[in-house]
C-alpha positions in Angstrom: 0.0 0.1 0.1 2.9 2.3 0.6 4.2 1.7 -3.0 0.5 2.6 -4.4 0.8 6.2 -2.4 -2.0 5.1 -0.1 -2.3 6.8 3.3 -1.9 4.2 5.9 -2.7 3.8 9.5 -1.0 1.1 11.2 -0.7 -0.9 14.3 2.8 -2.0 14.8 4.7 -3.2 17.8 8.4 -2.7 18.3 10.7 -4.9 16.2 8.2 -5.8 13.6 10.2 -4.0 10.7 8.2 -0.9 10.2 11.2 1.2 9.6 11.5 -1.1 6.7 7.8 -0.7 5.7 8.0 2.9 5.2 11.6 3.8 4.3 12.2 1.0 1.3 9.2 2.5 -0.6 10.6 6.4 0.2 14.0 5.0 -1.0 12.8 3.7 -4.0 10.8 7.0 -4.8 13.8 9.0 -4.4 16.0 6.8 -6.4 13.8 7.0 -9.5 13.5 10.9 -9.0 17.3 10.9 -9.0 17.1 9.5 -12.3 15.5 12.4 -14.1 17.2 15.1 -11.8 20.5 15.3 -9.7 18.8 18.3 -7.7 18.4 17.4 -4.0 15.0 18.3 -2.8 13.3 17.4 0.6 10.8 14.8 -0.4 10.6 12.7 2.8 9.9 13.9 6.4 9.5 11.2 9.2 8.5 12.5 12.8 9.7 10.5 15.8 9.2 11.3 19.6 12.8 10.9 20.6 16.3 11.6 19.8 17.4 8.0 19.9 14.7 7.0 17.7 15.6 9.6 15.2 19.3 8.5 15.4 18.0 4.7 14.6 15.8 5.8 11.8 18.8 7.7 10.0 21.2 4.8 10.5 18.7 2.3 8.9 18.1 4.8 6.6 21.8 4.6 5.5 21.9 1.0 5.6 19.0 1.1 3.3 20.3 3.3 0.8 24.0 2.3 1.0 24.6 2.5 -2.7 22.2 5.2 -3.4 23.2 8.8 -3.1 20.5 9.8 -1.2 21.0 12.5 1.6 19.6 12.3 5.1 19.4 14.2 8.2 18.3 13.6 11.9 17.6 17.0 13.7 16.7 16.9 17.4 17.0 19.1 20.5 20.1 18.8 22.9 22.7 19.9 19.9 23.3 22.9 17.9 20.7 24.0 15.6 22.9 26.1 13.8 24.7 23.0 12.3 21.6 21.6 11.8 20.5 24.6 9.7 23.6 24.4 7.5 23.2 20.8 6.7 19.5 21.6 6.0 20.7 24.3 3.3 22.9 22.1 1.8 19.9 20.0 0.8 18.5 16.7 2.0 16.2 14.2 0.4 15.0 12.5 3.9 14.7 14.5 6.9 14.1 12.6 10.4 13.2 14.7 13.2 11.5 15.4 16.5 8.5 17.6 16.7 9.9 20.5 18.9 12.9 20.9 17.1 11.5 20.6 13.7 9.0 23.4 14.6 12.1 25.4 15.6 13.6 25.1 12.0 10.3 26.1 10.5 10.1 29.4 12.7 13.5 30.0 11.7 12.8 29.4 8.1 15.6 27.2 7.7 13.6 24.7 6.5 10.6 24.3 4.0 8.1 21.2 3.8 6.4 22.6 1.0 8.0 19.7 -1.2 7.5 16.9 1.3 5.7 14.1 -0.5 6.0 11.3 1.8 5.3 12.2 5.5 5.6 9.5 8.3 4.5 9.8 11.8 5.9 7.0 13.8 5.1 6.2 17.2 1.8 8.2 17.3 0.5 7.2 20.6 3.6 8.0 22.4 3.9 11.6 20.8 0.1 12.1 21.9 1.2 10.8 25.5 4.2 13.5 25.5 1.7 16.4 24.3 2.9 16.6 20.7 -0.7 16.9 19.3 -0.7 20.7 18.4 3.0 20.2 16.9 1.8 17.5 14.8 -1.1 19.6 13.3 1.2 22.3 12.5 3.6 20.3 10.8 1.2 18.4 8.7 -0.2 21.5 7.8 3.2 23.3 6.8 3.9 19.6 4.4 2.7 19.6 0.9 -1.2 19.2 0.8 -1.1 16.3 -1.9 1.6 14.3 0.4 1.2 10.8 1.4 0.8 10.2 5.3 1.5 7.2 6.8 1.2 6.8 10.4 2.2 3.8 12.9 1.2 3.3 16.5 1.9 0.6 18.9 -2.1 0.9 19.7 -5.2 2.2 17.7 -6.6 4.4 20.3 -9.4 6.8 20.2 -6.7 10.0 20.1 -4.6 8.1 17.3 -8.0 7.4 15.4 -9.0 11.3 15.8 -5.7 12.2 14.4 -5.8 9.8 11.4 -9.5 11.1 10.6 -8.3 14.7 10.5 -5.4 14.1 8.4 -5.7 10.8 6.5 -7.3 10.6 3.2 -9.3 7.1 2.7 -6.3 5.4 4.3 -5.8 1.6 4.7 -5.8 0.3 8.4 -3.3 -2.6 9.0 -2.9 -4.2 12.4 0.7 -5.7 11.7 1.0 -7.0 15.2 -2.1 -6.8 17.8 -1.8 -5.3 21.0 -2.3 -8.9 22.6 0.2 -10.6 20.7 3.5 -11.4 22.8 6.8 -12.4 21.1 7.1 -15.9 21.0 10.8 -16.2 21.3 11.2 -13.9 24.4 11.0 -16.2 27.7 9.0 -14.0 30.2 9.4 -14.5 34.1 8.2 -12.9 37.0 10.2 -13.0 40.5 8.3 -12.1 43.8 10.6 -9.6 45.9 9.8 -6.9 48.3 10.6 -3.5 47.0 13.7 -2.6 49.3 15.5 -5.9 47.9 14.7 -5.2 44.3 18.3 -3.6 43.7 20.2 -6.3 45.8 18.3 -9.0 43.8 19.0 -7.4 40.5 22.9 -7.4 41.3 22.9 -10.9 42.2 20.7 -12.1 39.0 23.4 -9.9 36.8 26.6 -11.3 38.6 25.3 -14.9 39.4 24.2 -15.4 35.7 27.2 -13.1 34.5 25.2 -11.2 32.1 27.0 -8.8 30.0 24.4 -7.0 29.0 21.1 -6.1 30.8 18.6 -3.2 29.8 16.5 -2.2 33.0 13.3 -0.1 32.8 12.1 1.9 35.9 9.4 4.4 36.1 11.0 7.8 37.2 14.1 9.6 36.6 15.0 9.8 40.5 14.8 6.0 40.5 17.0 5.6 37.3 19.8 7.8 39.1 19.4 5.7 42.5 19.5 2.4 40.7 22.7 3.4 38.5 24.6 4.3 41.9 23.6 1.2 43.6 25.0 -1.1 40.8 28.3 0.7 40.0 28.8 0.1 44.3 28.0 -3.4 43.6 30.8 -3.6 40.9 28.5 -3.5 38.0 29.4 -0.8 35.5 25.9 1.0 34.6 24.6 4.6 33.4 21.3 5.6 32.7 19.0 7.5 30.3 16.2 9.8 30.9 14.6 13.2 30.0 16.8 15.3 32.2 20.2 14.0 30.8 21.7 15.9 28.2 21.8 14.7 24.6 25.8 13.9 24.6 25.7 12.1 27.8 22.6 10.0 26.4 24.6 9.2 23.5 27.8 8.4 25.4 25.7 5.9 27.8 24.1 4.2 24.8 27.5 4.1 23.0 29.3 2.2 26.0 26.3 -0.1 26.7 26.3 -1.2 23.1 30.6 -1.6 23.3 30.4 -3.5 26.2 32.0 -1.0 28.4 29.1 -0.8 30.8 27.1 -3.8 31.6 23.7 -2.1 32.6 21.5 0.6 31.2 19.1 1.7 32.9 16.2 3.9 31.0 12.7 5.5 31.9 10.1 4.4 29.0 10.3 7.5 26.9 14.1 7.9 26.8 14.1 4.3 25.8 12.0 4.9 22.7 14.1 3.7 19.4 16.9 1.6 21.5 18.0 -1.2 19.3 20.4 -3.3 20.5 21.6 -6.6 18.7 21.5 -9.9 20.9 20.3 -8.3 23.8 20.1 -11.1 26.2 18.0 -9.5 29.0 15.7 -7.1 29.5 14.2 -6.4 33.1 11.0 -4.8 34.5 12.5 -3.2 37.6 9.2 -1.3 37.9 6.2 -2.5 36.4 4.9 -0.2 33.5 1.4 1.2 34.0 0.1 -0.2 30.6 0.6 -3.1 28.6 1.5 -1.6 25.5 4.5 -0.2 27.6 5.4 -3.6 28.8 5.1 -5.1 25.1 7.4 -2.3 24.3 10.1 -2.9 26.9 10.1 -6.6 26.3 10.4 -6.2 22.6 13.8 -4.7 23.2 15.1 -8.3 23.6 14.5 -11.3 21.2 14.7 -9.2 17.9 15.6 -10.2 14.5 14.8 -14.2 15.2 16.9 -14.3 18.4 15.9 -15.5 21.6 15.9 -13.6 25.0 14.5 -13.2 28.7 12.0 -10.5 30.0 12.2 -10.5 33.6 9.5 -8.4 36.2 10.6 -8.2 39.6 7.2 -8.0 41.5 5.8 -6.2 44.6 2.3 -6.8 46.1 1.4 -3.3 45.2 1.7 -4.5 41.5 0.0 -7.7 41.5 -3.2 -6.4 40.3 -1.8 -4.3 37.5 0.5 -7.7 36.5 -3.0 -9.6 36.3 -4.4 -6.9 33.8 -1.3 -7.2 31.7 -1.4 -11.0 31.4 -5.0 -11.0 30.8 -4.9 -8.8 27.8 -1.8 -10.7 26.6 -3.7 -13.8 27.1 -0.7 -15.4 29.4 -0.4 -17.1 32.7 3.2 -16.5 34.1 4.3 -18.6 36.8 5.6 -16.5 40.1 9.0 -17.2 41.1 10.9 -16.6 44.4 14.8 -16.4 44.7 16.3 -18.3 47.8 17.7 -15.2 50.2 15.2 -12.8 48.4 11.9 -14.4 49.6 9.0 -11.4 50.1 7.9 -10.4 53.6 5.0 -8.2 52.3 1.2 -9.6 53.2 0.0 -10.6 49.9 -3.5 -9.7 49.2 -6.3 -12.1 49.0 -7.2 -13.2 45.4 -10.9 -14.4 45.0 -10.8 -17.3 42.9 -14.4 -18.2 41.9 -15.6 -21.9 42.3 -16.7 -23.1 39.3 -19.9 -25.5 39.6 -19.9 -28.7 37.8 -21.7 -28.7 34.4 -24.4 -30.8 35.7 -25.3 -28.5 38.3 -25.9 -25.5 36.1 -29.2 -24.4 35.5 -31.1 -26.0 32.7 -28.7 -29.0 32.5 -29.7 -32.6 33.0 -27.9 -34.6 35.5 -26.9 -37.4 33.4 -26.3 -39.7 36.5 -30.1 -40.1 37.6 -31.7 -38.4 34.3 -33.5 -35.8 36.9 -33.4 -31.9 36.6 -31.9 -30.7 39.7 -34.4 -27.9 39.8 -37.2 -29.7 38.7 -40.0 -29.2 41.6 -42.3 -31.6 40.4 -39.9 -34.4 41.4 -39.8 -33.2 45.0 -42.6 -33.7 47.5 -44.2 -30.5 48.5 -43.9 -29.4 52.3 -47.1 -29.0 54.1 -47.5 -25.9 55.8 -47.6 -26.1 59.5 -50.9 -25.0 61.1 -50.8 -22.7 63.6 -53.1 -21.9 66.6 -54.4 -19.1 64.7 -55.4 -21.1 61.4 -57.2 -23.9 63.5 -59.4 -21.3 65.4 -60.2 -19.8 61.9 -61.3 -23.5 60.7 -63.7 -23.6 63.5 -65.2 -19.9 62.6 -64.0 -18.5 65.9 
């Protein structure tokens, strides 16, 4: 459908190859235009929520167009906009950008989107959660009105559908990977532990199994900083990435993790969008995420490109209910484990389990053992009403 220039709305989980889905048709079209003219014109714009994802897609574009003369550029905040402006002035065929920095270039008139014929909005649901709705709307208005738009999202929620209805023309809707699917090559494990023992248990697991690369997810920036400090004290070189860390520091942390200089990378969900590490053996949910979509995104960092991997969740009592909801949506039932020496001491909540009645006892069912209906009153003797003294007096007319 992308090759046919149809607008597209797709639900695609991480690791399903969506970058190739939109980038290969774009490169194919640009390569054909290059046969007619050598002029460099901005034809494709890919909007992403984070710097890491912008860098990842730029690298993928470079790989796909290795033997073609296609100019690409990734622009995002945290680095010099002046240098980006100079590169834009020289001309690019493909621009990958985060919304905020792109709008800055639009306001400064260092980029013109009127020639854009292919517009891709990746991780739509994440960008809407981050509050980029008005930015996306403004960018779409700047692009060529005859452009093709492709939107990719982990979930097709109401906000995503509303945005699609506003800008897409007769779109093809494709659900590449339903939200409830889970990657079969990923071994999912759940270990019960008290909150105060999580850091020690994590260090024990990494050390005892001698993992060389572990990606750990937390829910807050403060917890990311604290966990990195704890791991380093335990002799496990670690670094973290989150929204308050400068781009240069984030890039360095990711580079040291990929090279093996750091064994552990601690990340928040937003900062981890776009992290792509080959052969990553273990992903840990130090904190349980709030949504199933975030859970599937996290565990999707391992088991990529046909490889196997382990996704480990450290579960405390307060997260029991949320874990059950995730299992229900993904249609899985994960065994709870306990590690010797880290047995939880928290009081577990009561879990109500409904006793199932045998089929023969359900209403309207026939008991095949005696061929009688349990609820058939005609087969039971009718109990006589006991006469009271008052009833006896009435019968004698008193």
